[in-house]
Residue frames relative to the residue before (quaternion, step in Angstrom):
aa qw qx qy qz dx dy dz
X 1.0000 0.0000 0.0000 0.0000 0.00 0.00 0.00
X 0.4244 -0.7046 0.5026 0.2662 3.51 -0.99 0.84
X 0.6738 -0.5191 0.3484 0.3939 3.53 -1.29 0.46
X 0.6774 0.4928 -0.3048 0.4532 3.65 0.88 -0.91
X 0.6485 0.5038 -0.3245 0.4694 3.60 1.02 -0.76
X 0.6383 0.5175 -0.3166 0.4738 3.55 1.05 -0.75
X 0.6445 0.5112 -0.3174 0.4718 3.60 0.99 -0.80
X 0.6601 0.5067 -0.3038 0.4640 3.57 0.97 -0.86
X 0.6493 0.5069 -0.3107 0.4743 3.57 1.00 -0.82
X 0.6263 0.5280 -0.3306 0.4687 3.58 1.03 -0.79
X 0.6510 0.5095 -0.3193 0.4632 3.61 0.95 -0.85
X 0.6604 0.5125 -0.3127 0.4510 3.59 0.92 -0.84
X 0.6654 0.4879 -0.3020 0.4774 3.58 0.94 -0.90
X 0.6405 0.5203 -0.3267 0.4607 3.60 0.95 -0.80
X 0.6583 0.5058 -0.2930 0.4742 3.57 0.95 -0.91
X 0.6591 0.5175 -0.3067 0.4513 3.56 0.95 -0.89
X 0.6738 0.4875 -0.2923 0.4721 3.58 0.91 -0.91
X 0.6411 0.5123 -0.3187 0.4743 3.58 1.00 -0.85
X 0.6581 0.5031 -0.3150 0.4632 3.59 0.90 -0.84
X 0.6406 0.5224 -0.3205 0.4626 3.59 1.01 -0.77
X 0.6578 0.5115 -0.3098 0.4579 3.57 0.93 -0.91
X 0.6620 0.4987 -0.3026 0.4706 3.59 0.96 -0.85
X 0.6513 0.5160 -0.3102 0.4618 3.59 0.99 -0.84
X 0.6841 0.4756 -0.2883 0.4720 3.56 0.90 -0.91
X 0.6127 0.5435 -0.3518 0.4532 3.59 1.09 -0.66
X 0.6602 0.4885 -0.3036 0.4831 3.58 0.95 -0.86
X 0.6389 0.5244 -0.3160 0.4658 3.58 0.98 -0.85
X 0.6603 0.5139 -0.3014 0.4572 3.58 0.89 -0.92
X 0.6571 0.5053 -0.3173 0.4607 3.58 0.94 -0.87
X 0.6746 0.5013 -0.2983 0.4524 3.58 1.00 -0.84
X 0.6992 0.4811 -0.2779 0.4500 3.56 0.95 -0.88
X 0.7571 0.4079 -0.2236 0.4586 3.58 0.85 -0.94
X 0.2591 -0.7835 0.5124 0.2376 3.58 1.22 -0.42
X 0.1316 0.8408 -0.5106 0.1226 3.54 1.06 0.80
X 0.7536 0.3353 -0.1991 0.5292 3.61 0.99 -0.77
X 0.5715 -0.5705 0.3984 0.4348 3.59 1.19 0.08
X 0.5168 -0.6325 0.4596 0.3487 3.55 -1.10 -0.60
X 0.4603 0.7203 -0.4159 0.3105 3.54 1.17 0.45
X 0.8202 -0.2442 0.2043 0.4754 3.49 -1.26 -0.61
X 0.6353 0.5317 -0.3412 0.4442 3.63 0.98 -0.76
X 0.6206 0.5437 -0.3394 0.4516 3.56 1.01 -0.78
X 0.6701 0.4846 -0.2874 0.4833 3.58 0.88 -0.97
X 0.6537 0.5232 -0.3213 0.4424 3.59 0.91 -0.87
X 0.6711 0.4915 -0.2932 0.4712 3.58 0.90 -0.96
X 0.6604 0.4909 -0.3201 0.4695 3.60 0.94 -0.75
X 0.6375 0.5084 -0.3337 0.4731 3.59 1.03 -0.67
X 0.6283 0.5155 -0.3341 0.4774 3.59 1.02 -0.73
X 0.6651 0.4847 -0.3100 0.4760 3.60 0.90 -0.86
X 0.6304 0.5151 -0.3375 0.4726 3.61 1.02 -0.70
X 0.6519 0.5061 -0.3166 0.4676 3.60 0.95 -0.81
X 0.6533 0.4896 -0.3183 0.4818 3.58 0.97 -0.78
X 0.6222 0.5381 -0.3356 0.4591 3.59 1.02 -0.74
X 0.6502 0.5065 -0.3077 0.4755 3.55 1.00 -0.88
X 0.6473 0.5221 -0.3149 0.4574 3.60 0.99 -0.83
X 0.6333 0.5207 -0.3207 0.4743 3.56 1.01 -0.79
X 0.6493 0.5135 -0.3174 0.4626 3.59 0.93 -0.90
X 0.6796 0.4976 -0.2955 0.4509 3.59 0.88 -0.95
X 0.7378 0.4491 -0.2432 0.4414 3.57 0.78 -0.98
X 0.7760 0.3793 -0.1961 0.4643 3.56 0.84 -0.94
X 0.8017 0.3099 -0.1509 0.4884 3.60 1.00 -0.72
X 0.7242 0.3995 -0.2498 0.5035 3.62 1.07 -0.58
X 0.2996 -0.8157 0.4517 0.2021 3.57 1.34 -0.18
X 0.2351 0.7983 -0.5271 0.1722 3.60 0.88 0.77
X 0.6608 0.5106 -0.3221 0.4460 3.61 1.14 -0.31
X 0.6829 0.5392 -0.2793 0.4062 3.60 1.20 -0.31
X 0.5332 0.6488 -0.4220 0.3417 3.60 1.15 0.02
X 0.3872 -0.7318 0.5211 0.2077 3.52 -1.13 0.72
X 0.6201 0.5600 -0.3223 0.4449 3.57 1.16 -0.63
X 0.7131 -0.3732 0.3135 0.5039 3.61 -1.24 -0.10
X 0.4360 -0.7422 0.4606 0.2164 3.49 -0.91 0.93
X 0.0186 0.8417 -0.5379 0.0427 3.58 0.64 1.12
X 0.6221 0.5260 -0.3537 0.4596 3.59 1.03 -0.66
X 0.6575 0.5000 -0.3179 0.4654 3.55 0.93 -0.86
X 0.6559 0.5068 -0.3229 0.4569 3.60 0.91 -0.84
X 0.6652 0.4878 -0.3166 0.4684 3.59 0.93 -0.77
X 0.6137 0.5481 -0.3317 0.4614 3.56 1.11 -0.69
X 0.6644 0.4895 -0.2919 0.4836 3.57 0.95 -0.93
X 0.6384 0.5225 -0.3214 0.4648 3.59 0.97 -0.84
X 0.6325 0.5327 -0.3259 0.4582 3.59 0.97 -0.84
X 0.6828 0.4745 -0.2910 0.4733 3.60 0.91 -0.88
X 0.6255 0.5260 -0.3483 0.4590 3.59 1.02 -0.65
X 0.6570 0.4945 -0.3053 0.4802 3.57 0.97 -0.88
X 0.6275 0.5314 -0.3309 0.4631 3.60 1.01 -0.76
X 0.6569 0.4959 -0.3119 0.4747 3.59 0.97 -0.82
X 0.6341 0.5237 -0.3358 0.4591 3.58 0.96 -0.79
X 0.6690 0.4948 -0.3014 0.4656 3.58 0.91 -0.89
X 0.6942 0.4715 -0.2930 0.4581 3.60 0.83 -0.94
X 0.6830 0.4750 -0.2918 0.4720 3.59 0.84 -0.94
X 0.6409 0.5163 -0.3205 0.4690 3.60 1.00 -0.80
X 0.6535 0.5078 -0.3173 0.4631 3.59 0.95 -0.81
X 0.6558 0.4984 -0.3142 0.4720 3.57 0.94 -0.86
X 0.6331 0.5365 -0.3230 0.4550 3.55 1.02 -0.82
X 0.6636 0.5006 -0.2933 0.4722 3.58 0.92 -0.94
X 0.6764 0.4901 -0.3061 0.4567 3.60 0.88 -0.90
X 0.6540 0.4925 -0.3238 0.4741 3.62 0.96 -0.75
X 0.6293 0.5236 -0.3324 0.4683 3.58 1.02 -0.74
X 0.6571 0.4919 -0.3107 0.4792 3.59 0.93 -0.86
X 0.6476 0.5281 -0.3173 0.4484 3.56 0.98 -0.86
X 0.6504 0.5136 -0.3024 0.4709 3.56 1.03 -0.85
X 0.7285 0.4525 -0.2442 0.4527 3.56 0.87 -1.00
X 0.7203 0.4531 -0.2551 0.4592 3.62 1.11 -0.52
X 0.4808 0.6557 -0.4595 0.3573 3.60 1.19 0.19
X 0.2523 0.7313 -0.5745 0.2675 3.51 0.37 1.32
X 0.5407 -0.6063 0.4638 0.3535 3.57 -0.99 0.76
X 0.5954 -0.6134 0.3793 0.3540 3.60 -0.96 0.81
X 0.6317 0.5289 -0.3491 0.4465 3.59 1.07 -0.66
X 0.7054 0.4769 -0.2724 0.4480 3.56 1.00 -0.71
X 0.4895 0.6698 -0.4387 0.3455 3.61 1.20 -0.29
X 0.6677 0.4934 -0.3198 0.4566 3.62 0.85 -0.89
X 0.6500 0.5051 -0.3317 0.4609 3.58 0.90 -0.84
X 0.6463 0.5141 -0.3234 0.4620 3.60 0.94 -0.85
X 0.6684 0.5053 -0.3062 0.4519 3.60 0.89 -0.92
X 0.6450 0.5049 -0.3209 0.4753 3.60 1.02 -0.78
X 0.6306 0.5236 -0.3357 0.4642 3.59 1.00 -0.75
X 0.6659 0.4918 -0.3003 0.4738 3.57 0.92 -0.84
X 0.6495 0.5129 -0.3306 0.4536 3.59 0.99 -0.75
X 0.6259 0.5423 -0.3352 0.4492 3.63 1.08 -0.66
X 0.6158 0.5534 -0.3522 0.4364 3.57 1.11 -0.64
X 0.3095 -0.7659 0.5106 0.2386 3.58 1.00 -0.69
X 0.6756 -0.4677 0.3614 0.4408 3.54 -1.27 -0.28
């Protein structure tokens, strides 16, 4: 076996084992409910998912090995930034709606009638 083929095989095996460990860690956390089901659980799963994505990108998509301009890497970073904007914006909107809609059920009709009297 040549040196470059051996290095590539080593990278693939390392990436595969790392991906398996991260997958089993997430599975174990979900099955055993070790962290409960709150915010910490979601945070740890998101971190494991991000690490899994990083392993896939570095070991299998080879985004770190190109010599030319890193357009793939830039587009990947841009995609993640847009995803963060969408997710954070959606959470912000939902929390704002939740905050503004906490009206007692009896008062909802009164509020709606008041708004209807105002007109457009």
